[in-house]
C-alpha positions as CSV (number, residue, x, y, z in Angstrom):
1,M,-20.7,56.4,13.2
2,K,-22.1,59.3,11.1
3,E,-25.5,60.7,12.0
4,A,-28.3,60.3,9.6
5,V,-28.8,63.3,7.3
6,N,-32.4,64.4,6.9
7,L,-33.1,66.3,3.6
8,A,-36.9,65.8,3.6
9,G,-38.7,69.0,2.6
10,K,-35.4,70.9,1.9
11,K,-35.4,73.1,-1.1
12,I,-32.4,72.0,-3.1
13,V,-31.1,73.3,-6.5
14,V,-29.1,70.9,-8.6
15,V,-26.8,72.7,-11.0
16,G,-26.2,70.8,-14.3
17,L,-28.2,68.1,-16.0
18,G,-25.3,65.8,-17.0
19,R,-24.7,62.3,-15.6
20,T,-23.7,63.6,-12.2
21,G,-26.6,66.1,-12.0
22,M,-29.1,63.4,-12.9
23,A,-27.8,61.0,-10.3
24,V,-27.9,63.7,-7.6
25,A,-31.5,64.7,-8.6
26,R,-32.7,61.2,-8.4
27,F,-31.1,60.6,-5.0
28,L,-32.5,63.8,-3.5
29,D,-35.9,63.0,-4.9
30,K,-35.8,59.6,-3.0
31,M,-34.7,61.6,0.1
32,E,-38.0,63.5,-0.3
33,A,-36.3,66.8,-0.9
34,S,-38.0,69.5,-3.0
35,V,-35.6,69.5,-6.1
36,I,-35.1,71.9,-9.0
37,V,-32.6,71.1,-11.6
38,T,-31.2,74.1,-13.6
39,D,-29.1,74.0,-16.7
40,T,-28.1,76.7,-19.2
41,A,-28.8,74.3,-22.1
42,D,-32.2,74.4,-23.8
43,K,-34.6,71.5,-23.7
44,E,-33.8,70.6,-27.4
45,D,-30.1,70.0,-26.3
46,L,-30.8,67.8,-23.3
47,G,-32.8,65.1,-24.9
48,V,-33.3,61.9,-22.9
49,Q,-31.9,63.3,-19.6
50,L,-34.7,65.9,-19.6
51,D,-37.3,63.2,-20.3
52,I,-36.1,61.1,-17.4
53,I,-36.1,63.9,-14.9
54,R,-39.6,65.1,-15.9
55,Q,-40.9,61.5,-15.7
56,L,-39.7,61.6,-12.0
57,G,-41.7,64.8,-11.5
58,I,-38.7,66.9,-10.8
59,D,-38.9,70.5,-11.7
60,T,-36.4,72.0,-14.2
61,E,-35.3,75.5,-15.2
62,L,-33.5,75.6,-18.5
63,G,-31.7,78.1,-20.7
64,R,-30.2,80.1,-17.9
65,H,-29.5,80.1,-14.1
66,R,-32.0,82.3,-12.2
67,T,-30.4,84.0,-9.3
68,E,-33.8,84.1,-7.5
69,T,-34.0,80.3,-7.6
70,F,-30.6,79.9,-6.1
71,Q,-31.2,82.4,-3.3
72,A,-34.5,80.8,-2.3
73,A,-32.9,77.4,-1.8
74,D,-31.8,75.7,1.4
75,M,-28.9,74.1,-0.5
76,V,-27.2,74.2,-3.9
77,V,-25.5,71.1,-5.3
78,V,-23.0,71.9,-8.1
79,S,-22.0,69.4,-10.8
80,P,-18.2,69.3,-11.3
81,G,-18.5,70.7,-14.8
82,V,-20.0,73.9,-13.5
83,S,-17.9,76.6,-11.9
84,H,-18.8,77.3,-8.3
85,K,-17.9,80.9,-9.0
86,I,-20.7,81.7,-11.4
87,D,-22.7,84.8,-10.3
88,P,-25.9,83.0,-9.1
89,I,-23.9,80.7,-6.9
90,L,-21.8,83.6,-5.4
91,K,-25.0,85.5,-4.7
92,A,-26.6,82.5,-3.1
93,R,-23.6,82.0,-0.8
94,H,-23.7,85.7,0.1
95,H,-27.4,85.1,0.9
96,G,-26.5,82.3,3.4
97,V,-27.3,79.4,1.1
98,Q,-25.1,76.3,1.6
99,V,-23.3,75.4,-1.7
100,I,-21.7,71.9,-2.0
101,G,-20.8,69.5,-4.7
102,E,-21.9,65.9,-5.4
103,V,-18.8,64.4,-3.7
104,E,-19.6,66.3,-0.5
105,L,-23.2,65.3,-0.6
106,A,-22.5,61.6,-1.2
107,S,-19.8,61.5,1.5
108,R,-22.4,62.5,4.1
109,F,-24.2,59.2,3.5
110,I,-21.2,56.9,3.1
111,R,-20.0,55.1,6.3
112,E,-17.4,52.9,4.7
113,P,-13.7,53.9,4.4
114,I,-12.9,56.1,1.4
115,V,-9.7,56.0,-0.6
116,A,-9.6,59.3,-2.5
117,V,-7.1,59.8,-5.4
118,T,-6.3,63.2,-6.9
119,G,-3.5,64.8,-8.9
120,T,-3.1,66.5,-12.3
121,N,-2.3,63.3,-14.2
122,G,-2.7,59.6,-13.5
123,K,-5.8,59.7,-11.4
124,T,-7.9,57.3,-13.4
125,T,-5.1,54.7,-13.8
126,T,-4.2,54.8,-10.1
127,T,-7.9,54.6,-9.0
128,E,-8.5,51.6,-11.2
129,L,-5.3,50.0,-10.0
130,I,-6.3,50.4,-6.3
131,G,-9.7,48.9,-7.0
132,A,-8.2,46.0,-8.9
133,M,-5.6,45.3,-6.2
134,L,-8.3,45.3,-3.5
135,K,-10.7,43.1,-5.5
136,S,-7.8,40.6,-6.2
137,S,-7.3,40.5,-2.5
138,G,-10.9,39.4,-1.9
139,R,-12.2,42.8,-0.8
140,K,-15.6,44.2,-1.9
141,V,-15.0,47.5,-3.6
142,F,-16.9,50.4,-5.3
143,V,-14.8,52.3,-7.8
144,G,-16.2,55.7,-8.9
145,G,-16.1,59.4,-8.4
146,N,-14.7,61.4,-11.3
147,I,-13.8,58.1,-13.1
148,G,-17.4,57.7,-14.5
149,N,-19.6,56.4,-11.7
150,P,-20.6,59.4,-9.5
151,L,-20.0,58.7,-5.8
152,I,-23.7,59.5,-5.2
153,L,-24.5,56.2,-6.9
154,Y,-22.9,54.3,-4.0
155,A,-24.9,56.4,-1.5
156,D,-28.1,55.7,-3.4
157,G,-28.6,52.0,-2.4
158,H,-25.5,50.3,-3.8
159,P,-24.8,47.0,-2.0
160,P,-22.4,47.5,0.8
161,V,-18.7,47.2,0.2
162,D,-15.5,47.1,2.3
163,V,-13.8,50.1,0.6
164,V,-14.9,52.9,-1.6
165,V,-12.2,54.0,-4.1
166,A,-12.8,57.4,-5.7
167,E,-11.1,59.6,-8.3
168,I,-11.5,63.2,-7.1
169,S,-10.9,66.2,-9.3
170,S,-9.9,69.7,-8.2
171,F,-13.3,70.9,-9.2
172,Q,-14.9,68.4,-6.8
173,L,-12.5,69.4,-4.0
174,D,-13.5,73.0,-4.4
175,T,-17.0,72.3,-3.0
176,I,-16.2,70.0,-0.1
177,E,-16.8,70.9,3.5
178,S,-16.6,67.7,5.6
179,F,-15.5,65.1,3.0
180,R,-12.8,63.0,4.8
181,P,-11.0,60.2,3.1
182,T,-9.5,57.5,5.3
183,V,-6.7,57.3,2.7
184,S,-5.8,60.3,0.4
185,V,-3.5,60.0,-2.6
186,L,-1.9,63.0,-4.2
187,L,0.0,61.9,-7.3
188,N,1.4,65.1,-8.8
189,I,0.6,68.8,-9.5
190,S,1.4,70.5,-12.8
191,A,-0.2,73.4,-14.7
192,D,-3.8,72.6,-15.7
193,H,-7.2,74.3,-15.7
194,L,-5.7,77.7,-15.6
195,D,-8.7,78.9,-17.5
196,R,-10.7,78.2,-14.4
197,Y,-8.3,79.1,-11.6
198,A,-6.8,82.6,-11.0
199,D,-3.3,81.2,-11.0
200,M,-1.1,78.2,-10.3
201,A,-1.2,78.8,-6.5
202,A,-5.0,78.6,-6.5
203,Y,-4.9,75.3,-8.4
204,V,-2.3,73.9,-5.9
205,E,-4.5,75.1,-3.0
206,S,-7.5,73.3,-4.5
207,K,-5.6,70.0,-4.7
208,G,-4.4,70.4,-1.1
209,R,-8.1,70.4,0.1
210,I,-8.1,66.6,-0.1
211,F,-6.3,66.6,3.2
212,M,-8.4,69.3,4.8
213,N,-10.5,67.0,7.1
214,Q,-8.1,64.1,7.6
215,Q,-7.4,63.2,11.2
216,P,-4.1,61.9,12.8
217,Q,-5.2,58.2,12.3
218,D,-5.8,58.7,8.6
219,I,-3.2,58.2,5.9
220,A,-1.8,60.4,3.1
221,V,0.1,58.8,0.2
222,L,2.4,61.4,-1.3
223,N,4.7,61.8,-4.3
224,S,8.0,62.8,-2.8
225,S,9.5,63.6,-6.2
226,D,6.9,66.4,-6.9
227,P,7.9,69.8,-5.5
228,Q,4.3,71.0,-5.3
229,V,3.2,67.9,-3.4
230,R,6.2,68.3,-1.1
231,S,5.2,71.9,-0.4
232,L,1.8,70.7,0.8
233,S,3.0,67.8,2.8
234,A,4.3,69.8,5.7
235,G,0.9,70.9,6.8
236,I,-0.8,67.5,6.6
237,N,-2.4,66.4,9.9
238,C,-2.2,62.6,9.4
239,R,0.2,59.7,8.9
240,K,2.3,59.9,5.6
241,L,3.6,57.3,3.2
242,M,5.9,58.6,0.5
243,Y,7.0,57.3,-2.9
244,P,9.0,56.8,-5.2
245,A,12.0,57.8,-3.0
246,P,10.9,58.3,0.6
247,P,13.2,60.7,2.6
248,E,15.3,59.2,5.4
249,K,13.2,57.8,8.3
250,Q,10.0,58.1,6.2
251,A,7.9,55.0,5.4
252,G,6.5,54.3,2.0
253,A,7.7,52.7,-1.2
254,R,11.0,53.0,-3.0
255,L,11.1,52.5,-6.8
256,I,14.3,50.6,-7.7
257,D,15.6,48.9,-10.8
258,D,14.0,45.6,-10.0
259,G,10.7,46.8,-8.8
260,I,9.1,48.4,-5.7
261,R,10.6,47.9,-2.2
262,L,8.5,48.8,0.8
263,V,10.1,51.0,3.4
264,T,8.6,50.1,6.7
265,E,10.7,52.0,9.3
266,N,8.8,54.1,11.8
267,T,5.4,52.8,10.9
268,D,3.1,49.9,11.9
269,L,0.9,50.3,8.8
270,F,2.3,47.2,7.2
271,G,2.1,45.1,10.4
272,H,-0.4,42.6,8.8
273,L,2.0,41.7,6.0
274,E,4.6,39.0,5.8
275,L,7.3,40.9,4.0
276,N,10.2,39.3,2.2
277,A,13.2,40.4,0.2
278,T,11.5,40.1,-3.2
279,P,10.4,43.5,-4.5
280,L,7.0,44.0,-5.9
281,K,6.6,44.4,-9.7
282,S,6.6,48.0,-10.9
283,E,5.2,47.3,-14.4
284,A,1.9,46.2,-15.9
285,E,0.9,45.6,-19.5
286,G,-0.3,48.8,-21.2
287,L,1.3,51.0,-18.5
288,M,4.3,52.7,-20.2
289,G,6.8,55.1,-18.7
290,R,8.3,56.1,-15.4
291,H,5.2,58.1,-14.5
292,N,3.2,54.8,-14.5
293,Q,5.7,53.1,-12.4
294,E,5.2,55.9,-9.9
295,N,1.4,55.4,-10.2
296,I,1.9,51.7,-9.4
297,C,3.9,52.7,-6.3
298,A,1.1,55.0,-5.1
299,A,-1.6,52.4,-5.8
300,T,0.3,49.7,-4.0
301,L,0.7,51.8,-0.8
302,A,-3.0,52.9,-0.8
303,A,-4.2,49.3,-1.5
304,L,-2.0,47.8,1.2
305,V,-3.2,50.1,4.0
306,S,-6.8,49.5,2.8
307,G,-6.5,45.7,3.3
308,A,-4.9,44.4,0.1
309,T,-2.5,41.5,0.2
310,L,0.9,41.2,-1.6
311,E,-0.5,38.2,-3.5
312,G,-3.6,40.3,-4.5
313,I,-1.4,43.2,-5.7
314,R,0.7,40.9,-7.8
315,A,-2.3,39.2,-9.3
316,A,-3.9,42.6,-10.2
317,L,-0.7,43.9,-11.9
318,A,-0.5,40.7,-13.9
319,K,-4.0,41.2,-15.3
320,F,-4.2,45.0,-15.6
321,R,-4.3,46.4,-19.1
322,G,-4.5,50.1,-18.6
323,S,-7.2,52.7,-19.3
324,A,-8.8,53.4,-22.7
325,H,-7.5,56.7,-24.3
326,R,-4.4,56.7,-22.1
327,L,-1.3,55.7,-24.1
328,E,-3.5,53.1,-25.7
329,R,-1.8,51.1,-28.5
330,V,-4.3,51.2,-31.4
331,A,-2.7,49.5,-34.4
332,V,0.4,49.1,-36.5
333,V,-0.1,50.2,-40.2
334,D,2.7,50.0,-42.7
335,Q,5.3,49.5,-39.8
336,I,4.0,52.7,-38.1
337,E,2.6,52.3,-34.6
338,F,-0.4,54.4,-33.6
339,F,-1.1,55.4,-29.9
340,N,-4.3,57.0,-28.6
341,D,-3.5,59.3,-25.6
342,S,-6.7,61.4,-25.9
343,K,-6.9,61.7,-22.1
344,A,-3.8,63.8,-22.2
345,T,-5.5,67.2,-21.8
346,N,-2.6,69.2,-20.4
347,V,1.0,69.9,-21.4
348,D,2.5,67.8,-18.6
349,A,0.6,64.7,-19.8
350,V,2.1,65.3,-23.3
351,D,5.6,65.6,-21.8
352,R,5.1,62.3,-19.9
353,A,3.8,60.6,-23.1
354,L,6.8,61.6,-25.2
355,E,9.2,60.3,-22.6
356,C,7.8,56.8,-23.2
357,F,9.2,56.5,-26.7
358,Q,12.7,56.0,-27.9
359,R,11.7,56.2,-31.6
360,P,10.8,59.3,-33.6
361,V,7.2,60.5,-32.9
362,V,4.8,62.3,-35.2
363,L,2.6,64.1,-32.6
364,I,-1.0,65.2,-33.0
365,M,-1.9,68.1,-30.6
366,G,-4.7,70.5,-30.2
367,G,-8.3,71.2,-29.0
368,R,-9.6,73.8,-26.6
369,D,-6.9,75.6,-24.7
370,K,-7.1,75.7,-20.9
371,G,-4.6,78.5,-20.4
372,S,-1.6,76.3,-21.0
373,D,2.0,77.4,-21.6
374,F,2.9,75.2,-24.6
375,T,6.4,76.6,-24.8
376,V,7.5,74.4,-21.9
377,L,7.3,71.5,-24.4
378,Q,9.9,72.9,-26.8
379,K,12.9,70.8,-25.7
380,K,10.8,67.6,-25.6
381,I,9.3,68.3,-29.0
382,Q,12.7,69.0,-30.4
383,K,14.2,65.8,-28.9
384,H,11.4,63.3,-29.6
385,T,9.3,64.4,-32.6
386,R,9.8,64.1,-36.3
387,S,6.9,66.6,-36.9
388,L,3.8,68.0,-35.3
389,V,0.2,68.1,-36.6
390,V,-2.1,70.7,-34.9
391,I,-5.9,70.7,-34.9
392,G,-8.7,72.6,-33.2
393,E,-9.1,76.0,-31.6
394,A,-5.6,76.0,-30.1
395,A,-3.8,75.0,-33.3
396,G,-2.5,78.6,-33.9
397,R,-1.2,79.0,-30.4
398,I,0.5,75.6,-30.4
399,Q,2.1,76.3,-33.8
400,E,3.4,79.7,-32.6
401,A,4.8,78.1,-29.4
402,L,6.4,75.1,-30.9
403,G,7.0,75.9,-34.6
404,Q,10.7,76.6,-34.0
405,A,11.2,73.1,-32.4
406,T,9.9,71.0,-35.2
407,S,8.0,71.1,-38.5
408,V,4.3,71.8,-38.1
409,M,1.3,70.9,-40.2
410,T,-2.3,72.0,-39.6
411,A,-5.4,69.8,-40.1
412,A,-9.1,70.6,-40.1
413,S,-10.3,67.3,-38.8
414,M,-9.0,64.2,-37.0
415,H,-9.2,62.2,-40.2
416,E,-7.0,64.7,-42.0
417,A,-4.6,64.9,-39.0
418,V,-4.1,61.1,-38.9
419,H,-3.6,60.9,-42.7
420,K,-1.0,63.7,-42.6
421,A,0.8,62.2,-39.7
422,S,0.9,58.8,-41.4
423,R,2.5,60.3,-44.5
424,A,5.0,62.2,-42.4
425,A,6.0,59.1,-40.4
426,H,8.8,56.7,-41.4
427,P,8.6,52.9,-40.9
428,G,9.3,52.2,-37.3
429,D,8.0,55.6,-36.1
430,V,5.2,56.3,-33.7
431,V,2.1,58.4,-34.5
432,L,0.8,59.7,-31.1
433,L,-2.4,61.6,-30.4
434,S,-1.6,63.5,-27.2
435,P,-3.6,66.7,-27.5
436,G,-2.5,68.7,-24.5
437,C,-6.0,70.4,-24.7
438,A,-9.6,69.8,-23.7
439,S,-11.8,68.2,-26.4
440,F,-14.8,70.5,-26.2
441,D,-14.2,72.5,-29.4
442,M,-14.8,69.4,-31.6
443,Y,-16.1,66.6,-29.3
444,E,-18.3,66.0,-26.3
445,N,-15.4,64.5,-24.3
446,Y,-11.9,63.0,-24.7
447,G,-13.4,59.5,-25.2
448,Q,-15.2,60.6,-28.3
449,R,-12.0,62.3,-29.6
450,G,-10.1,59.0,-29.0
451,D,-12.7,57.0,-30.8
452,D,-12.5,59.3,-33.8
453,F,-8.7,58.8,-33.8
454,R,-9.2,55.0,-33.8
455,R,-11.6,55.3,-36.8
456,A,-9.2,57.5,-38.7
457,V,-6.4,54.9,-38.1
458,D,-8.7,52.1,-39.3
459,S,-9.3,54.1,-42.5
460,L,-5.5,53.7,-43.3
461,K,-5.7,50.0,-43.4
């Protein structure tokens, strides 16, 4: 049992006044800490969030981060959207101030088992699947983390559940200390966020932190087909379940032509199940492509060892419809099918999306570059696309990298991009928004970008 954490009277700086920062500030205020929220935005840009915080009587410092404020604190809690390497945080650490993130703070107040899901792509889908599988099995579940509901919301008086299922980003893992999931899931690692990490090795190291505090009785669910995941698996100090092709004498789940077959040798983790020869389904409506079959494998393993039943898993897969903005079928207009994959913010996600279609694709890419190497897409672009429409800050870089692989058009807005793509497509083709970039040059988030794509498609009707 975890010991109670006493924060009363502690001077705590909360960095960032977004959804997570607000939830942290409210929680700390209830814990009777002395809280200051700091944000580089001005009060005119913060609107209702600032009003709510001030109504609670919580102090704010806006427009910049004051080093003196950070150094005078007992603790700094960093929102995931803020780099933990900004100068005031580095100086605070040097000054002996504890610096943690929201996930670390929340975990200190959570006593229930945590299933933590990370990876470059597929985190949200897999997290939602695990939650659905457990709920269909009669378990009480909180689903949150990087998926939209900060983990601190569970710590802050949420009715008790049996299992907490959390999507965890690399940024959140960067600021953990004692965070220990009962079940960790590492889906894949490919180049991403290289604008924030020194190199690929640093990014891989960040993902590997999910296993840092796991004990021998805990469980890691690992993608055996991913070389970066395999490189981390040797040093993991807990029981392992592998998918989609477990090595010899390794338990896990094998993806075969007719579904998922559990591999139970050398483990007692499935002892509560009555297994039969019928494989589990490896598909769900709205989940296209081999990568989603692998995500279903991972979710099945994590759910089973967290108390799900085979019947519950089957029921969840029958009802699951996939996440918004992730290979989401929007409409068919003039025999052209439009798909919204706005959540594809790195080149590996674009690669996986293109693999899902056997028909020619007119692809819309672009946004804010995250240090990506777009040239790795050349072969897939050449194979799958009829043409490419580029938008946003990265349009020039993408055109330079991929212009030899297909014809390229530029557009100044999503509306223009969709209309150009529609004209370039032939009946039976696919128009796919799969940006391969962050959205922050034109939108507040990828959801807003996807919604704009939907509106542009509607204008074609």
